[in-house]
C-alpha positions in Angstrom: 110.8 74.3 100.6 106.7 73.8 100.2 106.0 73.1 96.3 104.2 76.2 95.1 100.6 75.4 94.1 99.4 76.5 90.5 96.0 77.3 91.8 96.9 79.6 94.0 99.3 81.6 91.4 96.3 80.8 88.9 93.9 82.8 91.4 96.3 85.8 92.3 96.6 86.6 89.0 93.1 86.4 88.4 92.5 88.5 91.5 94.9 91.3 90.9 94.5 94.8 89.7 92.9 95.0 86.0 95.5 97.8 85.0 98.6 95.3 85.9 97.4 92.3 84.0 96.8 94.5 80.7 100.0 96.7 81.2 102.1 93.7 80.9 101.2 94.3 77.0 101.6 98.1 77.4 104.0 99.4 74.6 106.0 101.4 77.1 108.5 99.9 79.1 107.9 101.4 82.3 104.4 100.7 82.4 105.4 96.9 81.7 107.8 96.8 84.1 105.5 98.7 87.1 102.8 96.4 85.9 105.4 93.2 86.4 106.0 94.4 90.1 102.3 94.9 90.9 101.4 91.3 89.3 104.4 89.8 91.5 103.5 91.7 94.8 100.0 90.8 94.2 101.7 86.8 93.8 103.7 86.8 97.0 101.1 88.5 99.2 98.6 85.6 97.9 101.1 82.8 98.6 102.1 84.1 102.5 100.3 87.5 103.3 103.0 88.0 106.2 105.9 88.4 104.4 104.7 91.0 102.1 104.2 94.7 103.9 102.0 97.1 103.0 103.1 99.8 100.4 101.4 102.7 102.1 102.4 101.4 105.5 104.5 104.6 107.0 108.1 103.0 108.0 108.4 105.0 111.5 111.4 105.5 113.6 111.4 103.2 116.9 
């Protein structure tokens, strides 16, 4: 397993959606959870773009 570069995580957080960064401090738990999920997806995508599918992509049967 390769070591994760803290600079990559920092870049991902800074390039993530502003609402998600602010949403972590929201008083409503549901918003905090949505924000955390969005940040996690952004970090995963920055670390390995080929693994995270686009949320807007329709799953079509083959």
